[in-house]
GUVO-998670 format. One record per residue: residue in one letter; x, y, z of N, C-alpha, C, CB in turn. Coordinates in steps of 0.001 Angstrom, whole numbers, padded with zeros to 6 digits, always signed. Glycine has a CB too. Layout:
% residues N
AXYZXYZXYZXYZ/...
This chain:
% residues 302
M-021051+002687-057019-019720+002290-057486-019737+002141-059001-019264+000966-056812/R-018603+002436-059620-018476+002302-061062-017216+001515-061406-018450+003684-061735/M-017352+000564-062361-016188-000176-062819-015442+000646-063870-016604-001555-063390/I-014109+000672-063734-013312+001441-064699-012545+000538-065664-012335+002350-063964/G-012536-000784-065406-011827-001683-066310-011424-002964-065624-010608-001004-066875/H-010647-003787-066350-010205-005082-065851-008691-005211-065958-010891-006215-066618/L-008153-006046-065052-006756-006466-065155-006724-007980-065112-005878-005848-064013/N-005677-008554-065726-005680-009992-065980-005520-010852-064733-004597-010322-066936/N-004712-010409-063772-004443-011266-062622-004590-010483-061320-003035-011873-062721/K-004699-011225-060237-004970-010620-058929-003813-009764-058451-005265-011697-057902/A-002578-010224-058681-001412-009465-058214-001365-008099-058875-000112-010234-058499/S-001590-008068-060191-001582-006806-060917-002713-005897-060452-001691-007057-062418/A-003904-006471-060228-005051-005694-059772-004802-005106-058385-006309-006564-059756/T-004128-005886-057529-003832-005424-056168-002853-004252-056185-003259-006575-055325/V-001827-004355-057032-000843-003268-057136-001520-001988-057613+000307-003658-058099/F-002379-002112-058632-003038-000913-059144-004045-000357-058129-003743-001224-060474/S-004714-001258-057421-005640-000817-056383-004906+000007-055327-006335-002025-055732/D-003705-000451-054960-002890+000300-053998-002483+001658-054559-001641-000500-053616/Y-002203+001688-055859-001815+002935-056516-002970+003949-056473-001390+002664-057980/L-004187+003471-056745-005356+004343-056631-005530+004834-055201-006620+003610-057093/Y-005340+003953-054259-005509+004285-052836-004560+005412-052422-005262+003036-051957/V-003285+005298-052830-002299+006321-052486-002655+007654-053132-000893+005882-052919/N-003308+007599-054277-003724+008819-054964-005076+009338-054466-003791+008569-056460/G-005562+008751-053387-006777+009260-052752-008069+008799-053382-006752+010723-052761/I-008020+007703-054156-009225+007207-054817-009654+005908-054139-008981+006986-056346/S-010781+005937-053471-011299+004745-052807-011785+003751-053841-012433+005105-051832/N-011401+002482-053684-011697+001505-054724-011823+000105-054157-010626+001533-055791/A-012231-000806-055022-012342-002212-054651-012000-003079-055855-013765-002538-054126/V-011494-004290-055591-011150-005247-056639-012078-006448-056509-009647-005682-056547/E-012726-006810-057590-013664-007932-057579-013306-008921-058693-015125-007427-057745/P-013284-010227-058399-013019-011222-059455-014174-011270-060462-012799-012627-058834/E-013842-011256-061734-014833-011317-062813-014478-012476-063756-014892-009957-063599/K-015337-012761-064708-015088-013846-065663-013849-013592-066511-016293-014033-066566/D-013645-012349-066869-012524-012031-067756-011376-011347-067010-012999-011138-068897/G-011210-011643-065732-010118-011090-064957-010597-010510-063642-009402-010035-065752/Y-009985-009400-063250-010347-008752-061986-010827-007328-062282-009132-008738-060990/G-012075-007071-061886-012658-005763-062124-012189-004740-061100-014165-005856-062108/I-011912-003528-061566-011507-002428-060695-012700-001488-060547-010250-001670-061267/W-013170-001331-059327-014328-000500-059044-013901+000699-058191-015431-001323-058327/I-014474+001859-058472-014221+003023-057623-015539+003465-056987-013577+004190-058445/H-015428+004130-055856-016625+004476-055084-017245+005794-055500-016292+004529-053625/S-016455+006730-056001-016967+008068-056281-017047+008321-057788-016081+009128-055612/E-018210+008772-058242-018396+009129-059651-017477+010284-060049-019865+009504-059920/D-017193+011176-059115-016382+012360-059421-014944+012003-059802-016373+013302-058229/E-014506+010804-059392-013125+010409-059661-013010+009446-060842-012525+009772-058428/L-014103+009292-061562-014151+008305-062641-013118+008604-063729-015550+008263-063251/A-013076+009821-064226-012157+010175-065312-010703+010028-064884-012418+011603-065782/K-010406+010507-063692-009032+010421-063191-008597+008970-063040-008904+011151-061848/A-009483+008138-062506-009150+006732-062289-008916+006012-063618-010267+006034-061499/R-009712+006327-064627-009534+005686-065934-008204+006090-066560-010695+006051-066877/D-007825+007362-066408-006529+007812-066927-005386+007085-066241-006371+009325-066743/L-005501+006898-064927-004448+006190-064191-004381+004731-064620-004687+006284-062673/L-005538+004119-064876-005555+002723-065327-004902+002600-066703-007004+002183-065372/T-005178+003545-067586-004554+003522-068922-003040+003615-068801-005088+004683-069801/G-002562+004510-067953-001121+004647-067741-000513+003388-067163-000832+005816-066828/Y-001207+002739-066257-000692+001502-065674-000626+000391-066713-001561+001065-064494/Q-001649+000256-067517-001677-000806-068524-000566-000623-069559-003041-000840-069221/R-000165+000626-069823+000911+000875-070774+002265+000446-070219+000947+002347-071147/N+002460+000602-068914+003771+000284-068335+003606-000228-066905+004696+001529-068357/P+003089-001443-066750+002841-001961-065393+004123-002230-064600+002033-003238-065476/D+005267-002289-065287+006522-002574-064596+007226-001314-064093+007445-003333-065513/D+006615-000171-064262+007202+001078-063750+007409+000958-062243+006291+002305-064081/P+008611+001243-061711+008897+001080-060272+007978+001882-059355+010316+001477-059997/K+007397+002944-059907+006567+003774-059032+005355+003006-058508+006105+005025-059777/Y+004876+002010-059299+003703+001270-058853+004030+000371-057669+003135+000442-059994/A+005178-000279-057718+005602-001117-056585+005844-000263-055348+006879-001909-056940/Q+006427+000917-055557+006692+001824-054443+005383+002290-053795+007511+003037-054926/H+004421+002653-054628+003127+003085-054098+002388+001942-053410+002266+003660-055216/S+002604+000745-053916+001957-000408-053296+002485-000623-051876+002181-001673-054148/R+003803-000503-051687+004379-000631-050341+003862+000480-049428+005925-000593-050404/E+003805+001677-049982+003302+002809-049191+001849+002578-048778+003421+004126-049992/A+001068+002026-049696-000339+001761-049397-000484+000744-048270-001064+001262-050649/Q+000346-000304-048313+000283-001310-047257+000635-000727-045901+001212-002463-047576/E+001629+000138-045872+002020+000780-044614+000892+001666-044082+003302+001613-044810/R+000275+002412-044980-000838+003267-044574-002001+002455-044018-001311+004107-045750/K-002312+001375-044707-003429+000538-044275-003164-000078-042910-003695-000559-045298/Q-001931-000484-042664-001586-001030-041354-001744+000019-040256-000155-001566-041363/R-001308+001267-040559-001463+002346-039580-002945+002634-039329-000743+003626-040065/E-003733+002612-040392-005158+002882-040238-005851+001814-039402-005820+002981-041599/V-005440+000550-039588-006016-000526-038786-005704-000323-037305-005489-001891-039258/K-004449+000039-037015-004063+000281-035623-004838+001446-035030-002563+000550-035525/E-004951+002526-035804-005680+003700-035323-007160+003393-035133-005509+004867-036295/E-007713+002594-036030-009120+002230-035927-009376+001393-034684-009567+001472-037172/R-008473+000447-034403-008626-000372-033198-008516+000469-031937-007578-001481-033174/A-007558+001411-031950-007404+002298-030792-008644+003165-030603-006158+003186-030956/A-009213+003649-031718-010416+004470-031644-011600+003670-031131-010738+005060-033006/E-011710+002417-031578-012797+001555-031101-012672+001300-029610-012803+000223-031860/K-011430+001126-029137-011223+000897-027711-011605+002135-026905-009762+000513-027436/R-011210+003324-027405-011581+004550-026700-013090+004723-026702-010904+005772-027339/H-013718+004414-027820-015167+004553-027926-015858+003605-026955-015635+004281-029368/F-015358+002386-026817-015947+001420-025890-015827+001916-024457-015271+000047-026036/D-014628+002405-024100-014420+002893-022745-015366+004032-022426-012981+003340-022555/R-015551+004970-023358-016365+006137-023081-017850+005823-023161-016021+007248-024039/D-018231+004733-023788-019634+004365-023827-020099+003732-022531-019887+003427-024968/R-019168+003277-021698-019561+002805-020391-019927+004010-019541-018435+001969-019731/I-020734+003808-018544-021156+004933-017716-019959+005624-017113-022105+004473-016616/F-019056+004866-016507-017815+005420-016000-016706+004441-016320-017895+005706-014473/K-015490+004920-016337-014349+004069-016702-013721+003475-015436-013287+004881-017510/T-014548+002963-014564-014063+002507-013277-013031+001395-013404-015212+002040-012438/R-013210+000475-014345-012314-000672-014426-010881-000269-014738-012807-001636-015471/S-010722+000897-015363-009371+001341-015683-008640+001888-014470-009414+002387-016761/W-009358+002052-013311-008705+002641-012137-008153+001565-011204-009690+003535-011377/A-008308+000296-011562-007787-000803-010746-008341-000749-009332-006260-000763-010709/G-009643-000468-009189-010290-000493-007891-010305+000855-007204-009619-001483-007017/P-011103+000965-006134-011238+002240-005432-010015+002563-004589-012469+002223-004556/G-009834+003861-004314-008752+004305-003446-009135+004202-001982-008361+005730-003779/P-008221+004480-001071-008489+004320+000364-009583+005233+000894-007235+004568+001137/V-009670+006469+000402-010710+007385+000876-012082+006896+000434-010458+008817+000356/T-012195+006432-000800-013464+005893-001289-013905+004696-000458-013344+005493-002762/I-012976+003797-000173-013292+002623+000643-013739+003048+002033-012076+001682+000739/L-013039+004002+002632-013382+004472+003972-014783+005081+004010-012353+005496+004451/L-015122+005892+003020-016451+006509+002978-017548+005461+002851-016541+007498+001818/I-017316+004458+002027-018309+003393+001859-018473+002602+003149-017906+002453+000709/L-017367+002239+003769-017438+001475+005016-018156+002249+006113-016039+001099+005482/M-017835+003528+006271-018479+004333+007303-019975+004459+007053-017844+005716+007371/S-020373+004586+005781-021798+004685+005453-022524+003389+005776-021984+005034+003974/V-021926+002271+005392-022564+000969+005628-022657+000676+007122-021783-000156+004916/I-021554+000870+007853-021533+000571+009289-022507+001468+010044-020112+000742+009855/T-022515+002756+009729-023419+003693+010401-024871+003342+010146-023146+005118+009943/T-025214+003041+008916-026595+002730+008574-027064+001443+009235-026750+002624+007070/L-026214+000419+009228-026586-000842+009879-026712-000675+011381-025562-001926+009566/A-025804+000072+011980-025845+000274+013432-027113+000999+013860-024619+001060+013894/M-027581+001915+013033-028792+002673+013375-030052+001823+013326-028946+003848+012440/S-029952+000636+012794-031097-000265+012739-031224-001116+013994-030993-001158+011527/Y-030295-000957+014930-030301-001781+016128-030334-000904+017376-029075-002704+016152/K-030008-001461+018499-030211-000794+019786-029337+000432+019980-029954-001756+020897/W-028259+000549+019184-027389+001716+019325-027937+002932+018569-025985+001383+018824/A-029067+002751+017882-029564+003785+016979-029688+005170+017612-030889+003375+016450/P-030356+005341+018737-030534+006702+019264-029225+007416+019530-031336+006660+020530/H-028261+006710+020117-026990+007343+020445-026228+007734+019182-026139+006409+021306/I-026148+006819+018207-025418+007104+016976-026113+008205+016186-025288+005836+016120/F-027439+008133+016147-028183+009123+015396-027943+010524+015965-029678+008786+015407/D-028010+010655+017293-027793+011960+017921-026362+012446+017731-028122+011892+019407/T-025418+011505+017606-024020+011894+017415-023743+012340+015986-023102+010741+017779/F-024419+011715+015034-024163+011990+013629-025110+013036+013048-024269+010719+012838/F-026189+013339+013744-027167+014276+013228-026562+015662+013093-028393+014317+014128/Y-027115+016469+012161-026544+017801+011939-026543+018615+013231-027329+018548+010846/F-027709+018734+013871-027794+019337+015203-028726+018460+016024-028309+020835+015145/S-028225+017895+017094-029004+016894+017820-030212+017493+018510-028139+016199+018834/N-030181+018776+018858-031315+019348+019572-032447+019801+018651-030852+020506+020397/R-032268+019616+017326-033289+019928+016329-033702+021407+016357-034511+019049+016553/M-032857+022280+016819-033174+023707+016903-032426+024484+015829-032828+024259+018297/R-032949+025698+015536-032333+026532+014521-031162+027333+015100-033371+027474+013913/N-030312+026646+015806-029068+027256+016267-028023+026157+016306-029235+027945+017675/A-026828+026477+016735-025749+025494+016644-024970+025389+017941-024809+025850+015512/P-025609+025006+019034-024847+024893+020284-023778+023812+020225-025783+024609+021435/E-024082+022708+019523-023088+021637+019429-021849+022106+018669-023693+020403+018741/I-022065+022840+017581-020941+023358+016804-020122+024317+017644-021434+024054+015528/M-020806+025162+018412-020106+026122+019260-019289+025420+020338-021100+027083+019903/R-019716+024218+020720-018949+023439+021702-017810+022668+021044-019870+022468+022443/G-017664+022787+019740-016562+022132+019056-016927+020852+018335-015504+021844+020018/E-018216+020506+018264-018640+019267+017601-018805+019516+016096-019974+018736+018219/I-017710+019912+015480-017787+020323+014072-018003+019146+013123-016523+021059+013681/W-017831+017920+013614-018059+016769+012740-019511+016698+012270-017682+015476+013462/R-020419+017351+013023-021843+017312+012660-022110+018002+011324-022684+017967+013754/L-021192+018848+010888-021339+019460+009572-021178+018440+008449-020329+020578+009402/I-020531+017316+008761-020182+016311+007750-020948+015008+007928-018699+016031+007794/T-021090+014553+009166-021565+013184+009425-022958+012843+008907-021546+012945+010868/P-023857+013793+008615-025132+013366+008014-024971+012599+006704-026001+014569+007772/I-023837+012744+006020-023665+012016+004756-023607+010511+004973-022397+012481+004046/F-023350+010060+006208-023247+008623+006479-024580+008008+006889-022223+008374+007565/I-025621+008833+007097-026927+008342+007538-027773+008019+006316-027644+009385+008446/H-028168+006758+006149-028963+006361+004986-030264+005637+005339-028139+005481+004100/A-030422+005166+006535-031673+004514+006912-031725+004388+008422-031808+003122+006237/R-032948+004432+008943-033139+004262+010385-034561+003797+010603-032846+005587+011175/L-034748+002887+011527-036070+002329+011776-036793+003105+012867-035964+000857+012161/A-036669+004427+012815-037361+005298+013761-037440+006689+013147-036633+005332+015151/P-038376+007534+013613-038475+008882+013051-037163+009621+013219-039614+009669+013712/P-036774+010542+012310-037561+010973+011155-037291+010172+009892-037297+012413+010882/F-036547+009054+010006-036204+008273+008819-037015+006983+008731-034720+007949+008819/E-038070+006883+009504-038874+005669+009497-039465+005440+008113-039990+005750+010553/G-039311+004234+007620-039852+003893+006319-038941+004206+005154-041120+004587+006128/M-037796+004819+005406-036879+005118+004306-036395+003827+003662-035680+005953+004803/S-036384+003784+002349-035988+002577+001643-034513+002284+001839-036302+002702+000165/F-034205+001018+002034-032808+000618+002172-032088+000629+000825-032717-000770+002802/L-032816+000906-000255-032156+001104-001539-031356+002399-001547-033182+001112-002669/H-031664+003287-000621-030940+004554-000517-029439+004305-000369-031465+005381+000675/L-029092+003368+000476-027681+003074+000735-026978+002472-000481-027559+002128+001915/P-027438+001348-001042-026707+000780-002188-026669+001708-003388-027328-000531-002597/F-027738+002474-003614-027752+003404-004748-026634+004432-004602-029122+004114-004856/N-026545+005058-003439-025506+006058-003229-024105+005450-003224-025750+006786-001928/M-023975+004237-002690-022652+003619-002619-022139+003217-004003-022693+002398-001706/L-023040+002799-004880-022615+002478-006242-022083+003709-006963-023773+001874-007030/W-022789+004830-006812-022313+006070-007427-021016+006540-006792-023371+007161-007313/L-020931+006419-005480-019709+006826-004795-018540+005956-005239-019888+006745-003269/Y-018768+004672-005396-017707+003761-005838-017188+004171-007216-018222+002304-005872/D-018117+004400-008161-017714+004743-009531-017016+006098-009589-018932+004748-010457/L-017690+007114-009075-017137+008466-009156-015906+008623-008274-018191+009491-008758/G-015990+008072-007059-014858+008195-006138-013616+007501-006654-015221+007634-004789/S-013785+006307-007215-012637+005584-007769-011965+006371-008870-013065+004228-008299/M-012783+006948-009760-012245+007699-010880-011516+008958-010417-013357+008065-011841/I-012178+009745-009581-011595+011022-009166-010393+010815-008256-012641+011878-008456/E-010493+009891-007316-009384+009689-006381-008132+009193-007085-009785+008705-005295/K-008285+008286-008042-007120+007769-008753-006481+008817-009654-007509+006560-009573/R-007309+009697-010203-006787+010715-011113-006306+011968-010395-007840+011089-012115/R-006994+012371-009348-006680+013632-008689-005944+013454-007368-007938+014403-008455/G-005870+012213-006870-005173+011960-005624-006119+011901-004440-004135+013017-005393/S-005739+011146-003416-006605+010932-002262-006869+012204-001475-006000+009902-001357/W-005850+013061-001300-006037+014265-000503-006976+015245-001184-004701+014930-000235/R-006787+015465-002462-007686+016364-003185-009110+015822-003177-007203+016563-004629/F-009232+014521-003361-010556+013905-003343-011205+014078-001974-010463+012412-003705/L-010452+013872-000907-010992+014016+000439-011453+015449+000691-009946+013605+001479/V-010640+016416+000288-011030+017819+000469-012306+018122-000305-009896+018764+000016/L-012405+017613-001532-013603+017826-002345-014834+017252-001654-013431+017194-003734/V-014714+016058-001109-015833+015416-000416-016230+016216+000822-015469+013972-000023/L-015246+016613+001634-015542+017310+002885-016180+018677+002634-014268+017474+003709/V-015631+019421+001690-016188+020744+001391-017612+020608+000847-015291+021497+000373/T-017808+019652-000052-019143+019443-000611-020126+019025+000475-019102+018385-001721/A-019687+018161+001378-020546+017707+002472-020956+018870+003367-019834+016632+003300/V-019996+019689+003784-020286+020813+004678-021259+021789+004029-018992+021540+005065/V-020982+022177+002795-021813+023184+002117-023212+022642+001818-021138+023642+000810/S-023296+021433+001277-024606+020881+000923-025429+020554+002169-024437+019624+000063/N-024801+020027+003221-025524+019747+004470-026053+021029+005108-024612+019011+005460/T-025215+022051+005141-025644+023315+005738-026797+023931+004950-024469+024299+005808/A-026707+023887+003619-027791+024418+002791-029083+023644+003018-027406+024372+001310/Q-029000+022330+003128-030187+021518+003364-030798+021815+004731-029842+020034+003255/Y-029962+022009+005743-030455+022305+007090-031237+023620+007104-029283+022373+008090/Y-030679+024659+006525-031359+025950+006539-032541+025991+005593-030394+027046+006186/S-032611+025052+004663-033736+024983+003738-034917+024210+004319-033297+024344+002440/A-034641+023086+004975-035729+022191+005374-035592+021628+006784-035817+021060+004411/G-034618+022079+007549-034479+021567+008901-033497+020420+008997-035805+021131+009416/P-033343+019854+010197-032278+018883+010450-032591+017439+010072-031930+018923+011872/A-033834+017146+009655-034215+015751+009399-033783+015326+008000-035739+015564+009564/F-032495+015067+007831-032002+014620+006524-030733+013800+006719-031732+015831+005581/G-030366+013103+005672-029132+012328+005701-028878+011705+004335-029195+011240+006789/G-027674+011242+004129-027344+010565+002884-026181+011193+002150-028530+010543+001993/M-025584+010413+001260-024411+010812+000494-024785+011514-000818-023550+009595+000200/S-026080+011714-001061-026509+012195-002378-025942+013560-002731-028008+012254-002436/G-025882+014487-001767-025331+015802-002051-023886+015709-002505-025435+016693-000828/V-023115+014852-001834-021722+014648-002222-021646+013976-003585-020982+013804-001168/V-022496+012992-003828-022493+012293-005115-022767+013262-006263-023538+011166-005116/Y-023755+014132-006085-024032+015114-007135-022871+016101-007293-025330+015873-006822/G-022198+016406-006207-021021+017253-006307-019911+016583-007095-020523+017620-004929/L-019663+015303-006828-018637+014562-007563-019018+014420-009031-018421+013177-006937/L-020305+014206-009274-020785+014086-010652-020536+015377-011431-022284+013738-010668/G-020928+016505-010843-020726+017789-011509-019260+018094-011738-021351+018895-010703/Y-018435+017776-010740-016995+018021-010852-016386+017191-011982-016291+017700-009520/A-016665+015889-012007-016076+015006-013024-016563+015372-014418-016414+013540-012723/W-017836+015728-014542-018399+016048-015854-017774+017320-016429-019922+016208-015755/I-017758+018391-015658-017246+019658-016186-015728+019628-016333-017659+020818-015277/K-015048+018921-015432-013591+018798-015527-013216+018031-016795-013016+018086-014272/G-013944+016980-017089-013669+016206-018294-013915+016994-019568-014508+014964-018305/R-014900+017881-019559-015221+018667-020753-014207+019779-021004-016611+019264-020624/F-013763+020458-019952-012889+021612-020122-011408+021297-019918-013300+022688-019173/D-011121+020131-019374-009726+019723-019180-009590+018250-019534-009258+019983-017711/P-009605+017913-020833-009553+016505-021257-008332+015761-020730-009569+016424-022762/N-007235+016484-020480-006028+015831-019971-006185+015323-018542-004864+016787-020038/S-007257+015723-017875-007475+015272-016497-007775+013781-016423-008614+016054-015865/G-008246+013208-017530-008602+011790-017535-009967+011499-016947-007580+011015-016789/L-010714+012530-016559-012055+012331-016011-013075+012359-017137-012387+013407-014952/F-014113+011554-017012-015122+011502-018062-016432+010984-017496-014654+010619-019230/V-017510+011682-017818-018870+011230-017515-019658+011261-018817-019555+012127-016407/H-020249+010153-019175-021001+010074-020424-022207+011003-020359-021449+008623-020706/S-022538+011633-021483-023663+012564-021528-024974+011879-021161-023775+013188-022912/Q-025129+010599-021498-026340+009874-021133-026444+009701-019622-026371+008511-021821/T-025298+009515-018975-025293+009406-017522-025725+010718-016896-023907+009003-017011/M-025185+011828-017411-025555+013135-016891-027043+013392-017094-024728+014233-017564/T-027561+013024-018242-028993+013198-018509-029832+012396-017539-029325+012790-019939/M-029458+011146-017302-030194+010288-016386-030214+010871-014973-029585+008889-016370/M-029058+011356-014521-028985+011922-013175-029783+013219-013063-027531+012173-012790/M-029853+014002-014130-030653+015224-014086-032151+014907-014090-030302+016130-015274/V-032534+013863-014827-033936+013424-014777-034294+013011-013352-034186+012244-015765/W-033410+012253-012714-033631+011839-011325-033707+013064-010413-032503+010885-010852/F-032852+014035-010645-032822+015255-009843-034178+015965-009888-031709+016197-010340/F-034747+016125-011084-036006+016853-011209-037202+016018-010747-036209+017292-012651/L-037114+014696-010873-038171+013851-010308-038250+014037-008800-037924+012367-010649/C-037089+014129-008171-037062+014368-006721-037508+015784-006399-035653+014120-006155/L-037048+016752-007178-037350+018156-006909-038850+018428-006966-036621+019052-007905/F-039552+017800-007927-040981+018025-008078-041829+016982-007345-041338+018030-009541/K-041224+016313-006375-041925+015447-005418-042489+014165-006017-043037+016209-004789/F-042056+013808-007251-042449+012495-007741-041784+011407-006895-042075+012334-009234/I-040625+011732-006367-039945+010874-005392-039835+011683-004112-038517+010394-005905/P-040610+011341-003083-040690+012193-001883-039546+011956-000903-042007+011961-001175/N-039500+012819+000115-038565+012687+001239-037105+012639+000783-038889+011433+002039/V-036745+013595-000055-035387+013665-000595-034787+015017-000240-035380+013444-002140/A-033488+015030+000052-032781+016272+000401-032431+017038-000873-031491+015969+001228/N-033437+017689-001448-033251+018331-002752-032254+019487-002714-034577+018833-003266/M-032269+020260-001627-031331+021373-001546-029896+020865-001516-031618+022229-000309/A-029658+019764-000814-028317+019174-000788-027901+018715-002183-028265+017991+000196/H-028840+018127-002915-028553+017706-004294-028149+018905-005146-029781+017002-004916/G-028993+019949-005119-028763+021101-005974-027489+021848-005643-029916+022031-005884/V-027270+022097-004351-026069+022829-003943-024820+021996-004211-026145+023210-002451/G-024889+020706-003948-023751+019837-004232-023391+019844-005705-024046+018423-003783/L-024414+019768-006573-024177+019769-008019-023553+021086-008473-025490+019521-008777/V-024117+022203-008037-023590+023514-008446-022160+023696-007946-024490+024656-007911/L-021901+023286-006707-020549+023401-006161-019564+022544-006952-020533+022995-004682/G-019982+021325-007323-019119+020451-008116-018823+021033-009487-019755+019088-008268/L-019851+021593-010131-019651+022212-011437-018685+023391-011339-020993+022674-012021/A-018892+024229-010329-018026+025402-010166-016593+024991-009874-018549+026302-009044/T-016415+024014-008984-015078+023553-008627-014370+022936-009832-015154+022538-007484/G-015105+022126-010598-014518+021512-011784-014111+022531-012818-015478+020538-012392/Y-014935+023557-013007-014622+024583-014000-013399+025400-013578-015830+025510-014211/I-013368+025833-012319-012226+026618-011833-010947+025799-011908-012466+027094-010387/S-011023+024529-011527-009862+023656-011597-009379+023504-013033-010189+022291-011005/S-010304+023406-013977-009933+023268-015388-009233+024529-015904-011180+022974-016238/V-009769+025681-015548-009161+026938-015982-007742+027057-015438-010010+028138-015524/L-007559+026717-014175-006231+026794-013571-005264+025793-014213-006322+026543-012062/S-005742+024587-014475-004883+023568-015099-004479+023981-016499-005595+022213-015143/N-005426+024496-017270-005112+024916-018643-004168+026117-018685-006394+025254-019391/S-004288+027004-017709-003417+028185-017691-001967+027837-017366-003933+029194-016681/R-001782+026715-016700-000420+026291-016344+000270+025573-017473-000447+025398-015132/R-000484+025185-018501+000131+024433-019610+000687+025385-020649-000891+023480-020262/
């Protein structure tokens, strides 16, 4: 910073400071022994600022200075408002998800969470064999689909509700599986359902479940379960939709995406065993593709 001169009183220094501000010269006023010092931030503007100060000292009562001072105050007020709004947006986007702005989860999100919790708890008790066989992808554990051919098409979807069981093939599965998936479902589901509507959200969940479950079955057999494939699908959809269609109101922080991809590869390379990796991968790719296509269609309509 460089001082360009002094003015006798604070009011006069403030008016001139505003005049510099309107002329695009960043400055500051500091009290000194012999008045108020006028400081500017940029060396490149030193000559211009000194010329303006000389002109002001010759005729401080010129109406243009009062006019510029009012203009400066108006600008500063607008900048304060814009800065506060920017800080609020920055705070919202720094959170992992903007769940609090959705005023709670929608009905489909609540239903999915309840079905997952009830199914998982029930499988820990005497009803386990019956529920497990009903919800399993194919109850006969064979590489064909007699149940589907008989019309039991719910088996394409219901493995997403299985998160723990105290018997093979899920014996020993951590009960953290359920709360981990439900937290992600709550955040992502609340955001997407409130922004895109319950029906669209439900279709997205069902399609992702069918495709990711089927891919996992043909990749590794019928011994799998969990909402993770759907969660990765919702994650991919919200992330790519937010990037290519900002008006959608969807947003996933880049740090969140990085964390989930680290988790994805830890599971893929067996650092975390007994995970439905194919369901994760297919769900993520399907979500990314769906989000991108949806963004292109939305932008073309505008």
